[in-house]
C-alpha positions in Angstrom: 0.0 0.0 0.0 2.1 2.8 -1.3 -0.2 5.7 -0.3 -0.3 4.6 3.4 -0.4 7.6 5.7 2.6 8.0 7.9 0.4 8.2 10.9 -3.1 7.5 12.1 -4.8 10.9 12.1 -7.6 9.7 14.3 -5.1 8.5 16.9 -3.2 11.7 16.6 -6.3 13.8 17.4 -7.5 11.1 19.9 -10.9 10.9 18.3 -13.0 8.1 16.9 -13.2 7.6 13.1 -16.9 8.2 13.6 -16.3 11.7 15.1 -18.3 14.5 13.6 -16.7 17.7 12.3 -17.6 19.7 15.4 -15.9 17.2 17.7 -12.8 17.2 15.5 -12.6 21.0 15.6 -13.2 21.1 19.4 -10.5 18.4 20.1 -8.1 20.1 17.7 -8.5 23.5 19.4 -7.9 22.0 22.8 -4.8 20.0 21.8 -3.5 22.8 19.6 -3.6 25.2 22.5 -1.8 22.7 24.7 1.0 21.9 22.3 1.3 25.2 20.4 5.0 26.2 20.4 4.1 29.5 22.1 2.8 27.7 25.1 5.8 27.8 27.5 4.6 25.1 29.8 3.4 22.3 27.4 4.4 23.5 23.9 5.8 20.9 21.5 6.4 22.1 17.9 6.6 18.6 16.3 3.4 17.4 18.2 1.7 20.6 17.1 2.6 19.9 13.5 1.3 16.4 13.7 -2.0 17.7 15.1 -2.3 20.4 12.5 -1.6 17.9 9.6 -4.3 15.6 11.0 -6.7 18.4 11.4 -6.2 19.7 7.8 -7.1 16.3 6.4 -9.9 15.4 8.8 -11.6 18.8 8.7 -11.9 18.8 4.9 -14.8 16.5 3.9 -13.2 15.6 0.5 -9.7 14.9 2.0 -11.2 13.0 4.9 -13.2 10.8 2.5 -10.0 9.9 0.6 -8.1 9.3 3.9 -10.9 7.2 5.3 -10.7 4.8 2.3 -7.0 4.3 2.9 -7.4 4.2 6.7 -10.0 1.5 6.5 -7.9 -0.6 4.2 -4.9 -0.3 6.5 -7.1 -1.1 9.5 -8.4 -4.3 7.9 -4.9 -5.3 6.9 -3.7 -4.8 10.5 -6.6 -6.8 11.9 -5.8 -9.6 9.5 -2.2 -9.5 10.7 -3.3 -9.5 14.3 -5.6 -12.5 13.7 -2.8 -14.4 12.0 -0.5 -13.7 14.9 -2.9 -14.9 17.5 -3.8 -18.0 15.4 -0.1 -19.0 15.3 0.2 -19.0 19.1 -1.9 -20.8 21.7 0.4 -19.5 24.4 -1.7 -17.7 27.0 1.5 -16.6 28.7 2.3 -14.3 25.9 -1.0 -12.4 26.4 -0.5 -12.4 30.2 2.9 -10.9 29.7 1.5 -8.2 27.5 -1.1 -7.3 30.1 1.6 -7.2 32.8 3.8 -4.9 30.6 0.8 -2.6 30.1 0.2 -2.4 33.8 3.9 -1.9 34.6 4.1 1.0 32.2 1.1 2.6 33.8 2.5 1.9 37.3 5.8 3.5 36.3 4.0 6.6 34.9 1.9 7.0 38.1 5.0 6.8 40.3 7.3 9.0 38.2 4.8 11.6 37.1 1.9 11.8 39.6 0.7 15.1 38.1 0.3 13.5 34.7 -0.3 9.8 35.4 -2.1 9.0 32.1 -0.7 7.3 29.0 -2.5 7.8 25.6 -3.1 4.9 23.2 -0.5 6.3 20.9 2.1 6.4 23.6 1.3 2.8 24.5 1.8 1.7 20.9 5.2 3.4 20.9 6.3 2.2 24.3 5.2 -1.4 23.8 6.2 -1.7 20.1 3.0 -3.3 19.1 0.1 -2.2 16.9 -2.9 -0.8 18.7 -5.0 -3.8 17.6 -2.6 -6.1 19.6 -3.2 -4.1 22.7 -7.0 -3.8 22.6 -7.6 -7.1 24.4 -5.1 -6.3 27.1 -6.7 -2.8 27.6 -10.2 -4.3 27.6 -9.2 -6.9 30.2 -7.5 -4.3 32.5 -10.5 -2.0 32.2 -12.9 -4.8 33.0 -10.9 -5.8 36.0 -10.8 -2.2 37.1 -7.0 -2.2 37.0 -7.1 0.9 34.8 -9.5 3.8 34.0 -9.8 6.2 31.1 -9.6 9.9 31.7 -11.6 12.6 29.7 -9.0 12.3 26.9 -9.3 8.5 26.7 -5.9 8.1 28.1 -5.3 5.2 30.5 -4.4 5.6 34.2 -3.7 2.7 36.6 -6.0 2.4 39.6 -5.2 1.3 43.2 -6.4 -2.2 42.3 -4.0 -2.2 39.3 -1.1 -1.1 41.6 -1.9 -3.9 44.0 -2.0 -6.4 41.1 1.4 -5.3 39.8 3.0 -5.4 43.2 1.5 -8.9 43.9 2.8 -10.2 40.5 6.2 -8.7 41.2 6.3 -10.4 44.6 6.5 -7.1 46.5 6.0 -7.7 50.1 5.2 -5.3 52.9 8.4 -4.0 54.5 9.5 -6.0 57.5 9.4 -4.1 60.8 12.7 -3.7 62.5 12.6 -5.4 65.9 13.5 -3.3 68.8 17.0 -3.7 70.2 16.8 -5.1 73.7 
C-alpha cells in the first residue's frame, strides 16, 4: 500500500473515526492550544505539526473521505495481521505478559509523574512496540478488572487495584518491621 499515511490521524487527534466535524474541531483546538510552540509550559512544535496535519485532512470532507478509504484498508490489513499472529500461538503466557507490561508502564508513569499519570493509546503503541490492535484485548481486560481507568482524553491511568496487582505479581511484600533492640 504505497499511499499509506505515515500516521493515524484519528489516533493523533485522539478521536474516533466516527467523530463529527464539530468534535474534531473542538478536540483540535484543545490539543493545539496545549501543544502550540508559544505555550511555554506544554508547547511541542513537532506534536503541534502532527495535530495540524491531521486536522487539515480530517476537517476537509473531501480529503477526509479519501483518507478514510486508505485508513479502513490499513485497519483491515492490521486486523488480519493481528488475527494471523494470534492463530499461530496458543500460548496464554504471551498475552499475560502483554497485560503485565501494560500495567507496569502505567505503574511507572503513576510513580514518576503523579501530576500526569495517564498514557495515551498512541504512547502505549510506541512504548510497547505493538500495533494498537494487539493491545486492545489487554486494555479491555485491564479495564474490566478495574486495574485501569480512562480519563476525559481517553488516556489510561492505573488504579489502586492495578497497583496492588502489579506489586502482587512482582512479589513485592510489605516491609519488615525492625525489631526493637533489647
